[in-house]
C-alpha positions in Angstrom: -6.6 16.1 -17.0 -9.3 17.1 -14.2 -10.6 13.4 -14.5 -6.6 12.7 -13.3 -6.3 15.4 -11.0 -9.6 14.5 -9.4 -7.8 10.7 -8.9 -4.8 12.3 -8.1 -6.3 14.4 -5.4 -9.0 11.4 -4.2 -5.5 9.6 -3.1 -4.0 12.2 -1.3 -7.7 13.6 0.5 -9.8 10.9 0.9 -8.6 9.5 4.3 -8.0 13.0 5.6 -11.2 13.8 4.6 -12.9 10.8 6.1 -10.8 11.1 9.6 -11.5 15.2 9.9 -15.5 14.4 9.5 -15.6 11.6 11.2 -14.4 13.7 14.2 -16.7 16.3 13.8 -19.3 14.0 13.4 -18.6 10.8 15.0 -17.6 7.2 14.3 -21.3 6.4 14.3 -21.3 8.3 11.3 -19.4 6.7 9.5 -20.8 5.3 6.9 -22.5 8.3 5.9 -19.2 10.1 6.3 -17.3 7.9 3.4 -20.3 7.8 0.8 -20.9 11.9 1.2 -17.1 12.0 0.6 -17.5 9.6 -2.5 -20.5 11.8 -3.9 -17.9 15.1 -3.6 -15.1 13.4 -5.4 -17.8 11.9 -8.6 -19.3 15.7 -8.2 -15.6 17.5 -8.4 -15.2 14.6 -11.5 -18.4 16.3 -13.4 -18.1 20.2 -12.3 -14.6 20.7 -12.6 -15.2 20.1 -16.2 -16.6 23.4 -17.0 -14.6 25.3 -14.1 -11.3 24.6 -11.9 -11.2 25.6 -8.6 -8.5 27.6 -7.4 -8.2 25.8 -4.2 -9.3 21.8 -5.4 -9.2 20.7 -1.5 -10.8 23.9 -0.5 -13.5 23.0 -2.8 -13.4 19.2 -1.7 -13.7 20.4 2.0 -16.8 22.9 1.7 -18.9 20.3 -0.8 -18.0 17.0 1.4 -19.2 19.2 4.3 -22.5 19.9 2.7 -23.2 16.4 1.6 -22.9 15.0 4.8 -24.5 17.5 6.3 -27.7 16.7 3.7 -27.5 13.5 4.5 -27.7 13.6 8.3 -30.6 15.7 7.6 -32.3 12.8 5.5 -31.9 10.7 8.0 -33.2 12.6 11.2 -29.8 13.0 12.5 -29.2 15.1 15.7 -29.8 18.7 14.3 -28.4 20.4 17.3 -25.0 18.9 16.2 -26.1 21.0 12.7 -26.4 24.1 14.6 -23.1 23.5 16.8 -21.2 22.8 14.1 -22.2 26.5 12.1 -22.3 29.0 15.2 -21.0 29.1 17.9 -17.7 28.5 20.4 -18.0 25.3 18.6 -17.8 26.6 15.4 -13.7 28.1 16.5 -12.8 24.4 17.6 -14.2 23.0 14.7 -12.5 25.2 12.4 -9.2 24.5 14.1 -9.7 20.6 13.7 -9.2 21.9 9.3 -5.6 23.1 10.3 -2.6 21.1 9.2 -1.4 19.7 12.6 -5.1 18.8 13.5 -5.8 17.0 10.5 -3.0 15.0 10.4 -3.8 13.9 14.4 -6.8 13.2 12.9 -5.3 11.2 11.0 -3.5 9.0 13.2 -6.2 8.8 15.4 -8.1 6.9 12.4 -5.3 4.3 12.0 -6.2 3.7 15.3 -9.5 3.2 15.0 -8.6 1.3 12.0 -6.5 -1.3 13.8 -8.9 -1.3 17.2 -8.4 -4.9 18.9 -12.4 -4.6 18.9 -12.4 -6.0 15.4 -10.6 -8.9 14.1 -7.3 -8.7 12.5 -8.8 -8.9 9.1 -11.5 -6.6 9.9 -9.1 -4.4 10.8 -7.1 -4.5 7.4 -9.9 -4.0 5.8 -11.2 -0.7 7.1 -7.8 0.7 7.2 -7.3 0.1 3.3 -11.0 1.3 2.6 -11.5 4.0 4.8 -7.2 5.9 5.6 -6.7 5.1 1.7 -9.6 4.8 0.0 -9.4 1.4 -1.7 -11.9 0.4 -3.7 -13.9 -2.2 -2.6 -11.5 -4.6 -5.7 -8.1 -3.2 -4.3 -9.1 -4.0 -1.1 -10.0 -7.6 -2.0 -7.0 -7.9 -4.3 -4.4 -6.6 -1.9 -6.1 -9.1 1.1 -6.9 -11.9 -2.1 -10.0 -12.4 -1.0 -13.4 -12.2 -2.8 -15.3 -8.3 -2.8 -18.8 -10.0 -1.4 -16.3 -11.1 1.4 -14.8 -8.0 2.3 -17.7 -6.0 1.6 -19.2 -8.2 4.9 -16.1 -7.4 6.9 -16.3 -3.8 6.3 -19.9 -4.0 7.4 -19.3 -5.9 10.6 -16.7 -3.8 11.7 -18.6 -0.9 11.3 -21.6 -1.9 13.6 -19.3 -3.7 15.9 -17.6 0.1 16.3 -20.7 1.8 16.9 -22.0 -1.0 19.5 -19.1 -1.2 21.1 -18.7 3.0 21.1 -15.6 2.7 19.9 -14.0 6.4 20.5 -11.7 8.6 17.9 -8.9 8.6 20.5 -5.0 7.1 20.9 -4.7 3.6 22.1 -3.3 3.3 25.7 0.9 3.4 25.8 0.2 -0.8 26.5 -1.4 -1.1 23.8 0.8 0.8 21.0 3.5 -2.5 20.3 0.4 -4.6 19.5 -1.6 -1.6 17.3 1.1 -0.6 15.6 2.1 -4.3 14.1 -1.2 -3.8 12.5 -0.8 -0.5 11.3 2.5 -1.2 9.8 0.9 -4.3 7.7 -1.5 -2.0 6.1 0.8 1.0 5.6 2.7 -2.0 3.9 -0.4 -3.1 2.2 -1.2 0.3 0.8 2.9 1.1 -0.4 3.2 -2.9 -2.2 -0.2 -2.2 -4.1 1.1 1.4 -5.6 4.7 0.2 -6.3 3.0 -3.1 -8.0 -0.3 -2.7 -9.0 -2.9 -5.0 -9.7 -5.0 -3.3 -12.2 -5.5 -4.3 -15.7 -3.8 -1.4 -17.2 -1.6 0.2 -14.9 1.9 -1.0 -13.2 2.8 2.1 -10.3 0.5 3.7 -8.9 2.8 6.8 -7.1 0.1 8.5 -5.2 -0.2 5.0 -3.1 3.2 5.1 -2.8 3.2 8.2 -1.4 0.7 8.2 0.5 1.9 4.7 2.3 5.9 6.6 3.1 3.3 10.0 4.1 1.6 7.6 7.0 4.8 5.7 8.0 6.2 9.9 8.3 3.3 10.8 10.5 3.5 8.1 12.9 8.2 8.4 13.2 6.8 12.2 14.1 5.6 10.8 17.6 7.9 9.5 19.9 5.8 7.3 21.4 5.1 5.4 18.4 8.3 4.3 17.0 10.7 1.5 16.5 13.5 -0.5 14.9 9.8 -2.3 12.7 8.4 1.1 11.9 12.3 2.6 10.6 12.6 -1.0 8.7 9.6 -0.2 6.8 10.0 3.2 6.3 13.5 2.8 5.3 11.9 -0.3 2.8 9.5 2.0 1.2 12.3 4.8 0.4 14.6 2.4 -1.0 12.1 0.9 -3.8 10.2 4.4 -4.3 13.8 5.9 -5.2 13.3 3.2 -8.5 9.9 4.3 -9.6 10.7 6.5 -12.7 13.2 3.8 -13.9 10.5 1.0 -13.8 8.5 1.9 -16.8 10.5 2.3 -19.9 9.7 5.4 -23.0 6.7 3.7 -24.5 5.3 2.7 -20.9 6.8 -1.1 -20.8 8.1 -2.8 -17.5 11.3 -2.4 -17.7 13.0 -4.9 -15.0 16.1 -4.6 -12.3 18.4 -6.0 -14.8 18.0 -3.0 -17.3 16.9 -0.3 -15.2 18.6 3.3 -15.9 20.4 3.3 -12.3 20.9 6.8 -12.9 17.1 7.6 -12.8 17.0 6.4 -9.0 16.2 9.3 -7.1 19.5 9.2 -4.6 17.6 11.9 -1.9 15.2 8.7 -1.0 18.4 6.2 -0.6 20.0 8.5 1.6 16.6 8.6 3.7 16.3 5.0 3.4 19.7 4.3 4.5 19.3 6.8 7.7 16.0 5.1 8.6 17.9 1.6 8.4 20.5 2.8 10.7 18.3 4.6 12.9 16.0 1.1 13.2 19.0 -0.2 14.5 18.5 2.0 17.9 15.5 0.4 19.0 15.6 -3.4 20.4 12.7 -4.5 18.1 13.1 -7.1 14.7 10.5 -8.1 11.9 10.4 -9.1 8.9 11.1 -5.2 7.5 14.6 -5.4 8.8 15.5 -7.8 6.2 13.4 -6.7 3.4 15.0 -3.1 4.3 18.3 -4.7 4.1 17.2 -6.4 0.5 16.4 -3.8 -1.4 19.3 -1.8 0.5 21.4 -4.5 -1.6 20.0 -3.8 -4.7 20.0 0.1 -4.6 23.7 0.2 -3.2 25.2 -1.7 -6.6 26.2 0.5 -9.0 25.5 -2.1 -11.8 23.2 -5.1 -11.4 26.4 -7.0 -12.0 27.6 -5.7 -9.0 25.0 -6.8 -7.4 25.5 -8.9 -4.1 23.5 -12.1 -4.1 25.7 -14.1 -1.6 24.9 -11.4 0.6 21.3 -11.3 -0.5 21.4 -15.2 0.1 21.8 -15.2 3.2 19.4 -12.1 4.4 16.5 -14.5 2.6 17.4 -17.5 3.8 17.5 -15.9 7.5 14.0 -13.9 6.6 12.2 -17.1 5.2 14.1 -19.5 8.3 11.8 -16.8 10.7 9.0 -15.3 9.1 8.8 -18.5 6.4 5.9 -17.5 3.1 5.6 -18.5 -0.5 6.6 -15.4 -1.6 9.5 -15.3 0.0 10.6 -18.9 -1.1 9.8 -17.4 -4.2 11.9 -14.7 -4.1 15.0 -17.3 -2.4 14.2 -19.6 -5.7 15.3 -16.3 -7.8 18.3 -15.6 -5.6 19.5 -19.0 -6.0 18.8 -18.5 -10.2 21.4 -15.8 -10.1 24.5 -17.8 -8.6 23.5 -20.6 -10.9 22.1 -22.7 -7.7 19.9 -24.7 -9.9 19.4 -27.9 -7.4 18.5 -25.2 -4.3 16.4 -23.3 -7.3 14.3 -25.9 -8.4 13.6 -26.9 -4.2 12.5 -23.6 -3.4 10.0 -23.4 -6.4 8.7 -26.9 -6.0 7.8 -25.8 -2.4 6.0 -23.2 -3.5 2.2 -23.3 -3.5 0.5 -21.3 -6.3 -2.6 -20.0 -3.7 -0.5 -18.9 -1.0 0.5 -16.0 -4.2 -2.8 -15.1 -4.9 -3.7 -13.6 -7.7 0.8 -13.3 -8.6 1.0 -17.3 -8.6 1.8 -16.5 -12.5 5.4 -15.0 -11.0 5.5 -19.2 -9.7 5.2 -19.8 -13.7 7.8 -17.4 -14.3 10.4 -18.4 -11.8 9.7 -22.4 -13.4 10.1 -20.4 -16.8 14.0 -18.7 -16.3 14.8 -22.0 -14.3 14.2 -24.5 -17.6 15.5 -21.4 -19.8 19.3 -21.4 -17.8 19.1 -25.3 -17.6 18.6 -25.0 -21.7 15.4 -26.8 -21.5 13.3 -24.1 -24.1 10.0 -26.1 -24.3 9.8 -26.5 -21.0 10.5 -22.5 -20.2 7.8 -21.8 -22.9 4.8 -24.0 -21.9 5.7 -22.1 -17.9 5.5 -18.7 -19.7 1.8 -19.6 -21.9 0.8 -20.6 -18.2 2.1 -17.7 -16.5 0.6 -15.3 -19.1 -2.5 -16.8 -19.0 -2.6 -16.5 -15.3 -1.1 -12.5 -15.1 -4.2 -9.7 -15.2 -2.1 -6.9 -15.7 -1.7 -6.0 -19.3 1.9 -4.3 -19.1 3.1 -7.9 -17.2 1.5 -10.1 -19.7 3.4 -8.0 -22.7 6.8 -8.0 -20.7 6.3 -11.9 -20.7 5.5 -12.0 -24.0 8.3 -10.6 -24.9 10.4 -12.8 -22.6 8.5 -15.7 -25.0 9.5 -14.0 -28.3 13.5 -13.8 -27.1 13.2 -17.1 -26.0 12.1 -18.4 -29.4 14.6 -16.1 -30.9 17.3 -18.4 -29.2 
């Protein structure tokens, strides 16, 4: 129980703690701060087995602060900074940083620091995932379809660049906001996707990551200068998907696909929130891929039964999105919609146009698509072969189990 609680708090508190203490100690000590926060959670995992604190968040903040000071002492950091933190007028100012609205403000500042133009786009995303939401090195690598060592080098380069260029924990100038926001939204999108469809071997969804992504979007939407059609559309998309989380997993922990989900378990308040956000997105002049994805997700949650899904409308939305924002994941989705409409020629063309490497660790989905195509065409042998490849490539145990069940159903026909 304690381990689960620590993991839950890690997802919700890591970014807050790093942001607040970076505001106190400065970006020059970011790596030390991250190490101290990590150490604090390890310490919590061990100590809380004996005694669980009444206020775990406060315990973590206090323990992290002490660990940071300890590490800074060891590297002979500015001891005056320590004294200023503990006593004097500055102590009151620092205590104010820990008020809820100041913690939120610190996180927003950190989001924009992560997406600072002195960093490459690749460095921005890797740094944000690591620092804001506490992704492990492996999780960052998986989300970005990169090797662990590549991500490690990017993070080291990003930290050095920020120190060398004396980047400050401040908001961007108004003229810089649109460019910085594009990177910020991509990071939030990746955080949510890792929660909604986890790449971990034993876990299909991570509710904490989904909640973290939604919370970050809400923080941005509180500030008028950061609002845009794309941000509202992204928020709507996440609300629609999050509304279905509880129905994605069956009573035995198995995957339940969209066609068989219990729609009475879909969380209506989130759907309504998504509807409102999607409507608000139309009040802004910008347009994005998030608009299309939100509209498609909106079509799914609008259908009372799977049979009521308006596939023709979804097809139009995917076609428009792929024309404007082409990519292999979009082509795969387009192929699956063609199969729903029994448009086999179009489905096969879409599948054949996909480069499996463009799907990264989700390449097994392409073979799953081929399996569905062959099965609907009556070629059970080809469907089985495609499923065997998909099972071999899938890294998630629940996904493998789902594909094996599908294999059993096909074999039984």
